N, C-alpha and C positions, 0 to 999 in steps of 0.2 A: 962693404957696399956703401956708396955715397949717393944719397937722394938729394937732388938739387931743387929743393923747394924751401921757401921762406916761411917760417913758423913764428908766430907771436904768442908768447905766454903772458897772460895777464893774471897776476896773483899777488895778494898783499903780503903773504908770508915769505920772507926771504928764503928760508930753508926749503920750502916747497918749490919756489921758482928754480932754485939751484938744482934740486933733485930732478925736476922735470927736464931741465936742460941737459943734465948729465945723462939721464936715461935716454933721451932722444938722440944725443950724440953717440951713445953706445949702439943704437939701432941704425946709425948712418945718416942722421939728420943733423947737419952741421950749421945750417943757417937758421939759428934760433936766437930770437931777440926777446928780452924780458921787459915787462912794464909792471909797476906796482899797483896800479888801479886803472879804472876805465878812462879817466882823464889823461893819464900818461900814455895810455894805449892810443888814444885819438891823436895825440901829438906825434907819436911814432908812425902811425898810419899815414900822416901827411907827408912823411919823408921817404917812405919806401913801400913798395907793393908787397903784400903777403898772400900766401896760398892757403893758409890755415890759421885760425885763431883758437887757442885753448884758453878758456877764461874761468876763473873762480866766479861764483855767484854772489857771495857776500864779501864786499870790500868797502873801505871808507871812500869818501869823496864821490866816486861814481862806481856803482856796483855792476855786476855782469849783465843784469837785465837792462839797466839804463844804457850801458855800452851797446848792447844788441839793438836797442831802439834807435840809438843814434846812427848805427851802421846802416840800418834799413832805410834811413832818410837820404843816404848818399848813394847816387847811382854807381859810383866807382867801387864802393865798399860793400854794398848789400849782398853781393853774390859770393863773398868769401865764406867758405865753410866755417861755422862757429860752433 
């Protein structure tokens, strides 16, 4: 089965990012993009729309809570399930 939704994974540990992407692909989610922290996620979100964000809470540069706060300030991004 192929689910046509765009998912953003925000996680500072490379092994965890790759594991989550591989697991989601096995479940049929092939449009998965990776970001290593909240700051990188904001840059990715400027380029492409996403249907779901899966984020770590503790990360360097910008953690998950700060990312969530930034998303709520933007009308286009605040309704993305986080």
